[in-house]
N, C-alpha and C positions, 0 to 999 in steps of 0.2 A: 392388626394395623392400629396405629395410634391416631387420635383425633388431631385436627389441624391446630387447635388451641394449644395443646401440649407441645406440638412441634415448634410453634412460634415462640413459646416460652423458652424451650431449650435453645432455639436459635439466638434469642436475645442474650441468654447467659453465655452461649458460646462466643457471641460477638464481643461481649465484655472481656472474656478471657483473652481472646485473640488481640484485642486492642491494647490491653494492659501489658502484654508480654513482649511488645516491640516498641520500646520507648525511643528508638533511634529516629523515628519519623514524627515525633511529637511536634506539634505546631507551636507558634509563639504564645498562644493563649494557654498552653498547658493541657493536661489531660482532663477529661470530664467524664463523670460516671453515667451521664444521660446522653442519649443520641441527639444530634442536632436535627436529624430527619428520620422518621420512622414510616415505613410503608407497610401496610397490612391489607391482605386480600385485594390488591388492586386489580381491577378488570377494566379493560378498554375495548369497546367494540364499535364498528362502523357499519352503517347500512350501505349496501351496494346492490347493483342490479342482479348479481349472482346470488345474493343472500347476505347474511350477517357475517362480517369479518371479525373474528375474535382475536384481536391483535395482541392483547395482554390478558393472561388468565392466572390470577392468583399470585401476584408478585409480592414477596415479603423480604424486607431487609431493614437493618439499622445502620445509620451512618454516623460516625463519631468524629468530633473535632480533631483536626490535624491528620486524619487518616484518608487513604485513597482506596475507594472501592472500584474494582474493575468489573465491567459488564461486557461479556464476550458472547459471540454466537454468530451464525450465518445471517446474511441479509434476510429480513422478514421475520426475524425471531422475536421482535418486540423491544429491542434495546432503545432505539430513538423514541418510540412512542411512550415508553416509560419516562424518559427524561422530559418529554414535552408535557406529559401529564403533571409532573412535579412542578413545572414552570407555569402551568395553566395556559399553555399556548395551543392546545388542540382546538379544531374548529367545532362549530355547532353540531356537525354530523356525528361527533364522537359521543358515546355514552360511557361515562366514567363512574365506576362504583368502587367501594372499599374505603380506605382511609390513608391519607398522607398528612402527617403532622410535622410541623416545623417548630421546634422548641415547645412541643406539646400543643400547638395551635393547629386546628384542623384547616387544611388548605382547600379541600374540595368543596366546602360550603361557602367559600369566599367569592365575591363578584370579581369581574375583571378589573374594576377600579381598585378594589381592595388588594388584589394580587399585584397591581402595578406599583404599589408601595413597597412590596417585598422584592419584586424582580429588580435586579441590579444592586440593591442595597443588602438584602439578606441572602438571596440566591441569585447567582449570576451564571451566564452560559457562554461558552465558546463554541461557535457553530463550525460545521465541517468546511463550508465554503465561505470564507470571509468576504469575498467579493459580493456575494448575494446578501450578506448581513450588513455591509457598510453602504451608506448612501453615496452614490457616485457624484452627486452635485454639491455636496458639502465637503469642506476641507477636513482633514484629520483632526485639527484643533477644535473645529466646531462640533465634531461628533463626540470627542472626549468631553468637551464643555457640556454638552447636552446630558451625558451620563452623570456628570457631577451635579449640575444645577437641578436636575429632576428631583434629587433627594436632598440637596443642600441649597435651597433657594436663597439663603442669606449670604452665600459666598461672594466675595468681591471679585472684580476682574483680575486683580493682582493675585489673589489666592487661587483662582482658577488657573491662571497662567503658571504659577509656581508648581501647583499640583500636577498639571499636564506635563511640564518639563520633568518632574520627578518620576512620573509614570513612564514616560518615554525612555528615560535613563534606566529605569528598573528593568524594562524588557529589552534593553540593549539596542535601541535604535540610535544611530549616530546623528550628530547635528540636530538635536531635538528642536531647537529654536526655529530652524529653517523648515524642518520636516512637518511641523505643525501646520504650515501653510500649504502643504502639498495635498493632492487629492488621491483617493484610493488607487486609481489607475496608474499613478506614478510610483507605486510601491510594488515590489516583487511579492510573490505568493507568501514567502516566509515572513516578510515584513508586515504584510496585511494581517497575517495570523497573530503576530506580536501585538499589533494595534488592538485586535480583538481581545487579547489577554489583558492589555493595559486597561481597556474599557471595563472588562469583567472585574478587575480588582480595584477599580477606581474608588469604590466606597467601602473597601475592606469587608467583603461579604463573608458570611459564615460558610457558605457552600459554593463551590465552583463546579459546574457540570461541563465537561469537555466531550463533545460528541464528534468522534472521529477527527480530532484536530490535526492529525498528521498524515492522513490517508493519501492526499495528492501531492505531498512534499517530497523533495529529494532527501536522500538519507542524511546529508550533512545539515540541511535546513531542519529536518525532523529532529536531529540531535539538539540543535539550538533551541527549538521551540519547547522540547521536553525539559531542557535545562531551565528555560524561562518559567515554565509551569511549576517546576520544583521550587525555584526561587520565590515565586509568587506565593506558593503555599507556606514556605518558611516565614515569609514576611508577614502574612496575614493570619496564619494559624488556621486557615480554612480547611474544611473537609472537601474532598474532591471525588466526584463520580466520573470515571474515565471510561468512555464507551469506545470499543474498537473491535475489529476482527483480526488484528495483528497480535499474535500471541508473544512475539518477541518484544514488542513495546510493552505489553501488559506485564511481562515478567520483570521489567525493570522499574515500573512505576507503582504497581498496586501492592497493598497490604492484604486485601481480601478480594476474592473473585466470586462473581455469580455467573454461571454458565446458563444461557437461555436457549430454549428450543421450542418452536411452535407456540410462542407467546408466554411461556412459563419458565421459571427456574428449574433446572434439572440437576444441578450440582452447585454446592456452595461450601467454601472453605477458605483458609488462608492461602496465600500464593504458593508457599512451599508444598503444601499438601496437594494442591491441584496438579502441580507439575511433577511431584515425586511419586505420588500414588493415586491417580484419578480412579474413581470408583464407578463412573458412568461410562458405558461404551461410546457415547457421543463425544464426551470430553477426550477420551483416548483417541478417537478418530480425528478430532481437530488437531491434537498434538502430533499425531503421526503423519498428517498431511503437510506439515511445515518443513520446507527445505531449510538447511542450516548453513550459515556462512562460516562457521568455525570448525566444520568437519568435512573431510574428503567424502565425496559421494561413494557409498558402498552398496546401495540398494535403491530400488525404485521408491517413489513416494506412494503412499497408500490413501487414495481418495475415499471418502465415505460413499458407499454405493447409493444410487438413487438420487432423488431431488427432495428439497425441503417440503414439509407438509403444506397442503393448501388449507388455509385457515377458515375457509367457508365450508359449512356442513362437514365438520371433522368426524371421522368414524370413531367408534368406541376403541378403547384400549390405549396403550402408550403411543403417542404420536411418532416416536422414533422406531417403533417396532418394524415397519416395512423396510427400514434400512439397517436394522441392527443384526449383527452376526449371531447374537446370543438369544434372540427372541424365541419364546415358547408360546404355547396356546394362551396362557393367562395374559401375556403381553398384548395379545390382539383383542382381548375382551375387557380388561380392567386397567384403567390408568393408575399408575402407582403414585402414592402420596410421597411428599418429601419427608424422609426419615433420617435420623442420625445414623452414621456409619458405625457399625460395631467396632469397638476398640480404637476409634479415631476421634477423639474429642474435638468438637467444633466443625466436623465435616458432615454435610448433609447431602443426600442424593435421592432422586426419584427413580428407582429402578427395582424391578422384582427380583433381579439376580444378584443384588448387592452382597448378600450373605455368602453366596458361592464365590463371588469375585474376591472377597476378603479372605475367606477360609483357604482357598486354593492359591491366593496370591497372584491372580491373573493379571497380566500386563497387556500392553498393546499388542505385542507379538503373539500372545496366546489368543487374543480375540480376533485380530485381523490377519488375513493371509497376505503375506508379502510376496507377490509374484516375481519371478525372475524375468528380467528383460531379455528379449530375443538378441542373439549374438549378431553384432554388426557384420555386414558383408565385407567391411574393410578392416576388421580386427586383425591385428598382427602385421598390417602393412605400414611401414614407416611413413610419416607425413611427407617427406621429400620424394617419395616414390609414387605418390598419388597425383592425379592430373590436376592442373590448376583450373579452378572454376571461375574465379574472379581475381584480377590483379589491378589494384589501384596505385598509381604512383604520383605523388606530389600534386594531388587534386586541390584546387581552390575554387571557392564560390563566394562572390561578394554581391551585395544588393546596394543600389544607390540610395543615399539618404538625401531627400529633397526638402525644400522649403519654398514658401511663396504662395501666391494665389493661382491665377490662370496660367501664367508663365512660370512654371516651377523650375527652380535651378538646383543643381547638385551642390550640396554643402559638405558631403562626406560619403563614406561608404561603410556598410556593415560587413565585417569579415566573418561570415557564417561558417565557412570551412576554410582553413588556412594551412595548406600543405599537409594533406593526409595521405599516408602510404599504408596500405594493408593488402593482404591476400587471403583468399579462402580456397581450400582444396576439397576434393571429393569426400563426402561422408563425415564432415566435421562441422562443429558449431563455433563460430567466432562471435563473441559478444562485444558490443560497443557500449561502454558505460561512462557515466559522468553526470554532472548536474544539468538541470534544464538550461537550455541556451548554449550548451557546449558544442552543438553542431551535429549531433547523432542522427536526428531525423533528416536533416538537410543532406547529409552524406548519402542516406538511402535514396532520397528523392533524386539526387544527381545521378546516381547509378541507374535508376529507373527511367531516366530521360532517353536512354539509348542513343546518345549523341556525344560528340566530342565535348569534354567539359570546358569550362571557361579557361582553365589553366591546368596542365598536367595530362595524364593519360589514364584511360580505363580500358582494360582488355577482358573480354568475356569469352571463355571457351576457345581461346586462341585467336579471337577476332578483335582487332583494335577498333574501338568506337570512334567514328569520324562524323563529320557533318553530313556527308552523303553516303548512306548505307543503302544498298539495293533493297527494294520492297520485300522481296522474298526472304532475304537474310534478316531483315528487321522482324518479320513475322516469326521466323525460326527462333530468334533471340527472345521474343516476347513469350513464346511458349516454354522456353527453357528457364525463364526467370519470372517469378510471381511474387506478389506482395500481400502481406496480412497486416491490416491496420489495427490500431489500438482499440478503437471503438467499432465493433462489428455493425452496430445499428447505423452508423454513418456511412458504411460501405455496402450494406445490403439494401436493395431497393424495397421499401415497405409495401409497394403496390404489386410486387411480383411474388408468385409462389416459389417455394424453394427449388422446384424442378427447373423453372425458367432461370433462376439465379445461377444454378450450377451449370445449366446448358449454355449460357451466354458465351463464356470463353471458348467452349468447344465449337460453337457455331462460327466464331471468328476464325478458328483454325480449320474450318471446312470439314468437321466431322459429319458423318451421315446420321440420320435420325435413329437408326438402329444402334450405331456405336454410342450415341449420346445416351439412349435409354439404358443400355447395358452398363455404361460407365457410371451413370448416376446411382444406380442400385449398388454398384461396387463401392463407390465413394461413401455412401451413407453407412454401409457396413464397416468401412475402413475407419470412419470417425465415430463408430459405435452409436449410431442413431438408427431409428427404425425406418427402413426404406418406404414403408407405407405412409410416412408423414411428409412426403415431398409435395403434397398438394396444400400444405399449410403455408401461412405467411410468417415472416420473421418475428412479428410481434407476439406470435403464439408460442414462442420458444423462450427459455430462460437465457440469461447472459452467457453462461458457459456453453449452452447448446448453440447459440448464435455464433460464438467464436469457433466452435467445431465446424459449423457450416461454412464460415469464412475460410477456414483451413482446407475444407473439402474443395471449395471453389478454386483455391490456389493450386491444389494438387490435381485438378481435373485434367490438365493437359500434360501431365507427367513432367513437371519441371525438374531441373537439376540443381537449381538454387532458389531458395525462398528467403525473401527479406521480411523479417518480423519486427514490427515497430510496437514495442510495449504490448505484446499480445495477451498478457495475463495480469496487467497492473490493476484492472478494475474488477477483478474476480475475487469471490470468497476463497478462503484458503483451500477448502476441499475441492471446489470446482477448478481452482488453479492447479492443484495436484493432478487432476484428471487430464487437463490440457497439456501439462508438461510431460506426463507419461505418454500421451498420444504422440506428441512431437518426437519423443525419443524412439517410440516404436516405429513410427513411419520412417525415421532416419535409418534405423537398423534394417528395416525390410527393404526400403527403396534406394538407400544410399544417397538420399538428397542432402545437400549442404544447406546450412542456415547462416545468415548474417543477422544476429539477434540484438536488437536495441532494448535496453532495460535500465532502470535505476534501482531495481531490487537486487542487491548483490547476493542475497541468499539464493535466489532463483538462478542467477548467473553462475554461481559456483556449482550448482547441481547440474545444469544442463550443458554448459559450454566446455569446449576442449581448449580454446584459446580466448584471451581477453585483450582488448585494446581500450585503454583509459583515455578519455578525451577531456580537454580543458580549453575553453575559448577557441574552439575550432581546430585544435591541434592534438595529436596523439602524444601523450607525455610518458606512457609506459605501455608495453605489450609483451606478451609471452604466454607460455602454457598456463592454464588456469591455476593448477596447484602451485606452480612456482610463484606466480604473482600473489596469490592469497597467502601463502606461507612465508614468502620473502619479498614483501613489497618494497620497492626501492625509492620511488618518488614520494616526497612528503604529502602530495595530494592523494596518491593512492593509499598511503598509510592512514590518512584522515578518513577517507571513504570507508575503508574496511573497519576501522575502529568504531565508526558511527553506526554500523549495522547492528540492530538489536538481536540478541540471541534468546531463544525460548528456554531459558534456564535461569531462574531467579538467583541462584548461588553464584553463577558465572557473572551475571549482570552486576552484582554488588561489588565484585572485585576487579572488573575490567577497567582499564585505563583508556579513556577516550581522548582523542585529539579533536577538540572543538574548534573549527575554523572561525576566525573573526571576520566580520564584514560580509558583504555580498559579492557575487561574481561581478567583475568589472564589465563595462559595456563593450560589446564586440566592435563598437565604432572607434574605440581608443587605439592608439598606435603605441607600441612598446618597443623601446630600443633593446631592453634586456628581457628577463624572464617575466611573462605575464602573470605568473603566480606569486611573484615577489611580495606584493602587498598583503597577502594572506598566509604566507609561508611560515609555519611554526619553527622551521630550521633557521630562518633569517637572523633572529636576535642572537643565536649562538655562534654565528660566523664572525670572523675577524673583519676589520674595516676593509682590508684588501679583497677578501672574498665577497663581501657585500657589494663592493664596487664592480666586481666582475658580473654579479647577478644583475646589477642595474644597467650595465653597458653592453653585455654580450648575451645574445639569445641562445639558449642551449639547444643543440640538435639531438634528434633521436639517434642513439648509438647503441651498439651491443655492449652489455655490461661486462660480460665475461665470455670472450671468444672461445674459451676451452669447453664451455658448457653447451650441450646440443639443443637446449630448450629455445634458443633464440630470444632470450630475455633482453629487451631493449628499454632504455630510459632516456628521457630528455631532462637531465639535471646535472649541473656542474659538480655537485657534491653529494651524489647519491651514495 
């Protein structure tokens, strides 16, 4: 075993080699032989009631000008704590040791006042939630002005105004003169994130730290924000630390990657090495758990078994050993040091089995067992021969837009759902996709009202929903249709133990105590949780386990249709894979149908059998999943699919993206023609006569090719 000093020396040399061999991403300031930031033996711990939390343990890396370092790992691995330590933003409870140098200057010895001179000017940060980072009572112009004046007190008002306009133009915000007067709540999520980037680059910093900057964004807005970050890096020549758990995003933006687990780096290499031949079983597991939008589903996802390590009173040995398929006795007694990978210059890994992995050329499929999914009870039965579970025709839902004080008056209406037609049959998953505000969740909520919609028709299991449905019939429908929300903590009562949470819907359906007790044990085993844990409360479970509990509650009364509203969007990639597999297994065993709302198209392609694409309350394209993904017809669908990041660096470098300009129009607007016209990339290529048709005639959803059995439909005049 080699000493840590030698390892760090090798890592520094390897970083130099990696940096100099990829000039394509060189910043405006050119290459530099010295790192702008060096982190050595960084440790961060927090005192807690349970004991000392060792959040970061021995972090080492070099960051060079014009380069992007990606830091990946599951929640709790220490990614964000590392970035906060660099910025000097940890609270007084944190004990920070080691070394962080910026241009050779030690940062850990600086006071908060001294660090404030570096923050924003030398090192800037883009936070995950821009709404919590922007002050709601100050205008955007005032907040950009503050970022400028703090480090440039002699700037005149005209200089501040000109620089603010320049920054707003740089990050692609339209009408910058007017938008400087706006407040954060008047901006969409994507525009707020652009404002954060504008503030981060206001003083041409040497380093930009982006902490999960695209996690909560739609795929099209994510593509816009990533392009803005690339442009900002090109303009300033800054080095970037990009923190994320999305391996598709990291494949397209990073030059080098550090994989973290249990507070420490476990693998480090250039982006191609990490994706082409990972040497750490944990890295292999992360890659294997990612669904891909560019490939047809041919096998189940493979979640990493178990849960991340508790960072309080950690046991001896490798922290990943309890979850590792290759763990041996030494793995449980001795924690491996970060060592160079034999025969792979610039790649470092902390694993006792590295030599064997390299010598035998072990890959993900050699390390992890890919289980076969159970055969669906509807396999081989054509779709049109299955019973109709849900049939929605021309459904509309509007909300009044009011103004005034005590006597409020209606000044317009919000068209949340505008003529939606879809159907779901037994044993299939129909996915609703589209940007935020397209009406996906409102569609689900209207279905769950179990009454006649504002306009149109809803039929469930042959029963047409009307204003007056007999009480017994309504109860029967409520047991047949269940809902799983995006955030399980908002739908699970924190005051009740899991037993009572699971029992509640069965009590409503008049199950006996004995039936409830037996069913709860069956449900816990069904969602792969320990039945002995039913006396615990929701806060004592992880995010993925809470989502499993929410799914168990939805299945408690044996529904035939489950409505799922973004059920995996907030989960780590490995936990997400486990929940997706669970949903697939339950569908295959029970024949339950899903109406699945998501903005992650990689998940949609993996789990769904049919897709309906929504834009401004209308379905603009629908059909079999493979048909829609392989042959998208509507320009909006083409843009959505092209914007999905693929966990393959080589593919990411060559992909052609369709980046939509502007924001989604307000649902209060009225359109005579196509609502997508203002953002449509096809529009400039059309003749004047064709453009006039788009402006004056609204396209209807129609079959694209009646000779094809897939039922592929599109709402576009020139698909």
